[in-house]
C-alpha positions as CSV (number, residue, x, y, z in Angstrom):
1,M,63.8,83.1,87.7
2,N,66.6,82.9,84.8
3,T,70.4,81.9,87.1
4,Y,73.0,83.6,85.3
5,P,75.1,80.1,84.3
6,K,78.4,81.5,85.1
7,S,77.3,82.5,88.4
8,I,77.0,79.9,90.2
9,H,79.2,78.7,93.0
10,K,79.6,76.6,95.9
11,F,80.4,77.3,99.5
12,E,80.9,74.2,101.7
13,N,77.5,72.9,101.5
14,T,75.7,76.0,100.1
15,I,75.3,77.0,96.2
16,V,75.4,80.6,95.9
17,C,74.5,82.3,92.2
18,M,72.9,85.6,91.0
19,A,69.6,85.0,88.9
20,Q,67.6,87.8,86.9
21,G,65.1,89.0,89.2
22,E,62.0,91.9,89.1
23,P,63.2,94.8,89.0
24,A,66.6,94.1,90.0
25,D,69.1,90.8,90.0
26,V,69.1,89.0,93.3
27,L,71.3,86.3,94.7
28,T,69.7,83.2,95.3
29,V,71.2,80.5,97.7
30,T,70.2,76.9,98.2
31,G,71.9,75.0,101.0
32,P,72.5,76.6,104.5
33,N,72.2,80.2,104.6
34,P,75.8,81.4,105.3
35,G,74.5,85.0,106.6
36,F,73.1,86.5,103.8
37,S,69.9,88.7,104.2
38,G,67.0,88.5,102.7
39,G,64.1,86.2,102.7
40,Q,63.2,82.8,101.7
41,Q,61.3,82.4,98.2
42,G,60.0,78.9,97.6
43,E,62.8,76.6,97.5
44,H,65.6,79.1,97.5
45,F,66.9,81.8,99.9
46,V,66.5,85.1,97.5
47,A,69.0,88.3,98.8
48,P,68.9,91.2,96.9
49,L,72.6,92.9,95.8
50,T,72.8,95.0,99.0
51,H,76.0,96.8,100.3
52,D,75.9,94.3,103.1
53,N,75.3,91.2,100.7
54,A,78.2,92.2,98.6
55,V,81.2,92.4,101.7
56,L,79.9,88.8,102.3
57,L,80.3,87.7,99.2
58,R,83.6,89.0,99.0
59,K,84.8,87.1,102.0
60,L,83.0,83.8,101.0
61,F,84.2,84.2,97.5
62,P,87.4,86.5,97.3
63,F,88.1,86.3,93.7
64,T,84.8,89.1,93.9
65,A,87.6,91.1,96.3
66,P,89.6,93.6,94.9
67,K,93.3,93.2,95.3
68,P,96.8,94.9,94.3
69,V,97.1,94.7,90.4
70,L,99.6,96.7,89.2
71,S,102.8,94.8,89.7
72,H,100.8,93.3,86.2
73,K,102.5,94.7,82.8
74,R,99.3,96.3,81.7
75,T,97.2,97.5,83.6
76,L,93.9,99.8,82.6
77,G,91.5,101.4,84.5
78,V,88.0,101.3,83.3
79,G,85.9,103.6,85.5
80,D,81.8,102.8,85.0
81,R,79.6,105.6,85.6
82,L,76.8,104.0,85.9
83,G,77.6,100.5,87.4
84,L,76.3,98.1,84.9
85,A,78.8,98.3,81.9
86,T,81.5,96.0,84.4
87,P,80.0,92.4,82.6
88,G,80.7,94.0,79.4
89,H,84.0,95.5,80.5
90,I,84.8,91.4,81.8
91,R,84.3,90.0,77.9
92,A,86.3,92.8,76.6
93,F,89.3,92.1,79.1
94,A,88.8,88.2,78.3
95,A,90.2,88.2,75.0
96,Y,93.4,90.3,75.9
97,D,96.4,90.0,78.3
98,A,95.7,93.2,80.7
99,T,94.8,93.1,84.0
100,P,91.6,95.6,84.8
101,V,90.8,98.1,87.7
102,F,87.1,98.0,87.4
103,A,85.9,100.4,89.9
104,Q,87.5,103.8,89.3
105,Q,86.2,107.1,90.7
106,S,86.8,109.8,92.0
107,I,85.2,111.9,94.6
108,R,84.5,114.3,91.9
109,E,82.7,111.7,90.1
110,L,80.7,110.4,93.3
111,N,79.7,113.6,93.9
112,L,78.2,114.5,89.9
113,T,76.6,110.9,89.8
114,N,75.6,110.3,93.3
115,R,77.5,107.3,93.8
116,S,79.7,106.2,97.0
117,Y,82.6,104.1,97.3
118,E,80.8,101.2,98.9
119,D,78.3,101.6,95.7
120,V,80.9,101.3,93.1
121,L,83.1,98.4,94.6
122,D,79.5,96.5,94.9
123,S,78.9,96.9,91.8
124,A,81.7,95.5,90.2
125,T,81.6,93.1,92.8
126,F,78.4,91.1,91.8
127,A,79.8,91.5,88.1
128,V,83.1,89.8,88.6
129,F,80.6,87.0,90.7
130,R,78.2,86.8,87.9
131,E,80.9,86.3,84.8
132,D,82.8,84.0,87.5
133,F,85.9,86.3,86.4
134,Q,88.8,85.3,88.6
135,R,91.9,86.6,87.0
136,G,91.5,89.5,89.8
137,Y,91.2,93.5,89.5
138,G,91.5,96.1,91.3
139,A,89.3,99.5,92.8
140,D,91.4,102.8,92.6
141,G,90.2,105.5,94.7
142,D,91.0,108.0,92.2
143,H,92.7,111.2,92.1
144,L,92.2,111.8,96.3
145,K,93.3,115.0,97.5
146,T,92.9,114.8,101.4
147,D,94.0,112.7,103.9
148,D,89.9,112.3,104.7
149,E,89.2,111.2,101.2
150,V,92.3,108.8,101.3
151,E,91.1,107.0,104.5
152,Y,87.4,106.9,102.8
153,A,88.6,104.4,99.9
154,L,91.2,102.4,102.4
155,K,88.1,102.1,104.6
156,N,85.9,100.4,101.9
157,D,88.9,98.4,101.0
158,Y,90.1,99.9,97.6
159,S,93.2,98.5,96.2
160,M,94.7,101.5,94.9
161,I,94.7,105.1,95.9
162,T,95.8,107.4,93.4
163,L,96.8,110.8,95.1
164,D,95.9,114.4,93.1
165,C,98.9,116.5,93.9
166,S,97.3,119.0,91.5
167,E,96.5,121.7,94.6
168,H,100.2,121.8,95.9
169,I,101.5,122.0,92.2
170,R,102.5,125.7,91.5
171,N,101.7,126.3,88.1
172,D,102.5,130.4,88.0
173,V,106.2,129.4,87.8
174,T,106.6,128.2,84.5
175,R,105.6,132.0,83.6
176,M,108.2,133.8,85.5
177,T,111.4,135.2,84.6
178,A,114.8,133.7,85.3
179,A,115.1,136.6,87.9
180,E,111.6,136.1,89.4
181,V,112.3,132.0,89.6
182,D,115.8,133.1,91.6
183,S,113.5,135.9,93.6
184,A,111.2,133.3,94.7
185,Y,113.9,129.9,94.6
186,V,114.2,129.0,99.0
187,P,118.2,128.2,98.5
188,N,118.6,124.3,99.4
189,A,122.0,123.0,99.7
190,Q,121.4,119.7,99.7
191,L,119.1,119.4,96.7
192,E,121.4,122.2,94.9
193,A,124.1,119.3,95.1
194,L,122.0,116.3,93.7
195,Y,120.9,118.2,91.1
196,C,122.4,121.8,89.7
197,N,124.5,121.0,86.6
198,K,124.4,117.2,87.3
199,S,123.1,114.9,84.2
200,H,121.7,111.0,84.4
201,S,120.9,108.9,81.3
202,F,118.4,107.0,80.7
203,E,118.6,104.4,78.2
204,A,118.9,106.8,75.0
205,H,117.8,110.1,76.9
206,T,119.8,112.0,79.1
207,V,118.3,114.5,81.6
208,S,120.4,117.1,83.2
209,F,119.5,120.3,85.3
210,S,120.7,123.8,85.1
211,T,120.4,125.8,87.7
212,E,117.8,127.5,86.2
213,E,116.5,124.3,85.4
214,Y,116.5,123.0,88.8
215,R,115.2,126.2,90.9
216,R,112.2,126.3,88.7
217,A,111.2,122.3,89.3
218,A,111.5,122.6,92.9
219,L,109.0,125.6,92.8
220,I,107.2,123.9,91.1
221,Y,106.9,120.8,92.5
222,C,108.6,120.3,95.9
223,A,105.3,121.4,98.2
224,A,103.8,118.6,95.9
225,I,106.7,116.2,97.1
226,D,106.1,116.9,100.5
227,F,102.4,116.0,100.3
228,A,102.6,113.2,98.9
229,E,105.0,111.8,101.1
230,R,103.5,113.0,103.8
231,I,100.3,111.4,102.6
232,Y,102.3,107.9,102.1
233,H,103.7,107.7,105.3
234,S,100.5,108.6,107.3
235,H,98.2,106.7,105.8
236,I,99.4,103.8,102.7
237,K,102.8,102.9,104.0
238,G,102.5,99.1,105.2
239,K,99.1,98.3,103.5
240,P,98.8,96.3,100.6
241,V,97.7,99.1,98.3
242,D,99.0,100.6,95.0
243,F,100.1,103.6,95.4
244,E,99.8,106.0,92.4
245,V,100.9,110.0,92.4
246,S,99.4,112.3,90.0
247,I,100.9,115.8,88.6
248,D,98.8,115.2,85.6
249,E,96.4,117.6,86.4
250,T,98.0,121.2,85.0
251,P,97.6,123.9,82.5
252,T,101.0,122.7,81.0
253,P,103.2,119.2,80.4
254,T,105.6,117.7,82.6
255,T,109.5,118.1,81.1
256,P,111.3,114.7,81.2
257,E,113.8,116.9,84.0
258,Q,110.3,117.7,86.1
259,H,109.1,114.2,86.0
260,F,112.5,113.0,87.0
261,F,112.7,115.5,90.2
262,V,109.4,114.4,91.4
263,A,110.0,110.3,91.1
264,N,113.8,110.7,92.5
265,E,112.5,112.7,94.9
266,L,110.2,110.6,96.4
267,K,112.5,107.7,96.1
268,R,115.3,109.6,98.2
269,R,112.3,110.1,101.2
270,G,111.2,106.4,101.4
271,V,108.1,106.7,98.8
272,R,107.3,103.6,97.9
273,F,104.9,104.1,94.5
274,E,104.1,101.7,91.6
275,T,103.3,104.4,89.0
276,I,103.4,108.2,88.2
277,A,100.9,110.2,86.0
278,P,102.6,113.1,83.9
279,R,101.0,115.8,82.0
280,F,102.0,115.1,78.2
281,C,101.8,117.1,75.9
282,G,99.0,117.6,73.5
283,E,95.0,117.6,74.8
284,F,94.0,114.8,76.7
285,Q,90.0,115.7,76.6
286,K,87.1,113.2,78.2
287,G,86.1,111.0,75.4
288,I,88.0,112.4,72.4
289,D,90.7,111.2,70.5
290,Y,94.2,112.6,71.3
291,I,94.7,116.3,70.1
292,G,98.4,116.9,69.9
293,D,101.8,116.5,67.9
294,I,102.1,112.8,67.2
295,E,105.8,112.6,66.5
296,Q,106.3,115.2,70.3
297,F,104.2,112.7,72.0
298,T,106.1,109.4,70.7
299,R,109.7,111.8,71.6
300,E,108.2,112.8,74.8
301,L,106.6,109.3,76.1
302,S,110.0,107.2,75.4
303,A,111.9,109.8,77.6
304,H,109.3,109.2,80.2
305,A,108.9,105.5,79.7
306,A,112.6,105.4,79.6
307,I,112.9,107.6,83.3
308,A,110.4,105.1,84.5
309,R,112.3,101.9,83.9
310,G,115.1,103.4,85.2
311,L,113.5,104.0,88.8
312,G,111.7,100.9,89.3
313,Y,108.1,101.6,88.2
314,K,105.4,102.0,85.2
315,L,103.7,105.5,83.6
316,S,100.2,106.0,84.1
317,I,98.6,107.6,81.4
318,H,95.3,109.3,82.8
319,S,92.1,110.4,80.4
320,G,92.7,107.9,78.5
321,S,89.2,107.5,76.6
322,D,89.0,107.2,73.0
323,K,92.4,108.3,72.5
324,F,92.7,105.4,69.7
325,S,95.8,107.3,67.6
326,I,98.1,106.6,70.4
327,F,97.1,103.7,72.1
328,P,99.7,102.0,70.2
329,I,102.0,104.4,70.6
330,I,101.9,104.1,74.4
331,G,102.2,100.1,73.3
332,R,105.4,100.3,72.2
333,G,106.6,103.1,73.9
334,T,106.5,101.7,76.7
335,G,107.8,98.0,76.4
336,G,104.1,97.3,76.6
337,V,104.4,98.2,80.3
338,F,102.0,100.4,81.0
339,H,98.7,102.0,83.4
340,V,96.4,103.1,81.2
341,K,92.9,105.0,82.8
342,T,89.6,105.5,80.8
343,A,85.7,106.0,82.1
344,G,85.2,104.1,78.3
345,T,82.1,105.6,76.3
346,S,80.1,103.0,78.6
347,W,77.2,105.7,79.5
348,L,77.3,107.4,76.0
349,E,75.9,103.9,74.8
350,A,73.3,104.1,77.0
351,M,72.5,107.2,75.6
352,L,72.3,105.9,72.7
353,V,69.5,103.4,73.9
354,V,67.9,105.8,75.4
355,A,68.0,108.0,72.3
356,T,66.3,104.3,70.1
357,T,63.8,103.4,72.9
358,D,62.4,106.4,74.2
359,P,63.8,109.4,71.9
360,G,61.5,111.4,74.2
361,L,63.4,110.5,77.5
362,Y,66.7,111.3,75.7
363,R,65.5,115.1,74.5
364,E,65.0,115.6,78.2
365,V,68.2,114.1,79.2
366,H,69.9,116.0,76.3
367,T,68.2,119.3,77.1
368,F,69.6,119.5,80.9
369,A,72.5,118.2,79.5
370,L,72.6,121.7,77.9
371,S,71.7,123.4,80.7
372,A,74.5,121.8,83.3
373,F,77.2,122.5,80.8
374,P,78.5,125.3,81.8
375,E,78.4,124.1,85.6
376,A,80.5,120.6,84.5
377,K,83.1,122.3,82.8
378,K,84.2,123.5,85.7
379,Y,85.2,120.0,86.4
380,Y,87.0,119.3,83.6
381,H,89.5,120.6,80.3
382,V,86.9,120.0,77.6
383,T,87.0,123.1,74.0
384,T,83.3,121.8,73.6
385,D,81.4,123.9,71.2
386,L,77.7,124.6,71.6
387,T,77.2,126.0,68.9
388,K,77.8,123.3,67.0
389,I,74.8,120.7,68.3
390,P,72.5,120.5,66.1
391,A,69.2,121.8,67.9
392,L,66.3,119.0,69.0
393,D,63.7,121.0,66.7
394,Y,65.3,120.3,63.3
């Protein structure tokens, strides 16, 4: 078996490394076995890349376990859909001053790919061990919506929880008239005193609330704030876990005033969070560049970043895959302090390999993808036009 050179590590009197096996990679153990499951093969004990062996590996070599990383200036979540791309991600991060979140999947994505949080983290663990990546990495339970989902990620030692508040955000309020807002609003004297006709300055930006703007923000977001507060105090508080509040999965952009309202209320209620993900202007569709007014995005990003700096956290930008036209703007507008989430396009590269080496298999995948597209579209906002895809029989 060919050993991966960077994977050779010593634990007490035992050498553990990873090797290319048949049909899959394995761990090899030379010396006293510290507890790996497997069997003796010649002079080596050979251990398959199982969940139990990954758990032990994280105990023996702590650098292979995730940890909170959002305190670093630049962090990027690079969700690996296939569990194969992390070695390539490691090589990319080695060249830059940025900290990775290698394990990043939502429950929705687990269901679509028939994976588990155990599998996602184990894949990252083995890759980090194989490549001897000792700078630290995070594991994100992404876009979680329920108590059980949060507990599932925490039970598996995920170091970051992204709470998706979308089901508690009232999207209908943006279409209400002023009279309808007044009718739906439930008076709250304390909040009115804090926000109505008040202004707050953040560097060159000012956020201010008329009575209508405050009431609209309260109607849209108060239930989401309540939800985030409850989840934090029930599951997150006191644990060494990064907490992100996501309010981005909505059809309309988050205004700077609304962003401030959500963040300020969370802080007033004692919620510690490392990032907030607002809904930015324009379209953030999967795997393609930003669609929208670049100048407007630049202006609004500047305001959102100033609010985050002023209140002591950093912005999170979701669906970052292939948003090349705005990456430099994000870097400049945030002063180099940001969290960007991307699934990358490693799975598309895998499809390119399949198409090149086995065209028949690719045609099967292509045909299935077309038939499954209507169902898959329910989970993501995309404007794909299937009529523009060339027929396979050309």
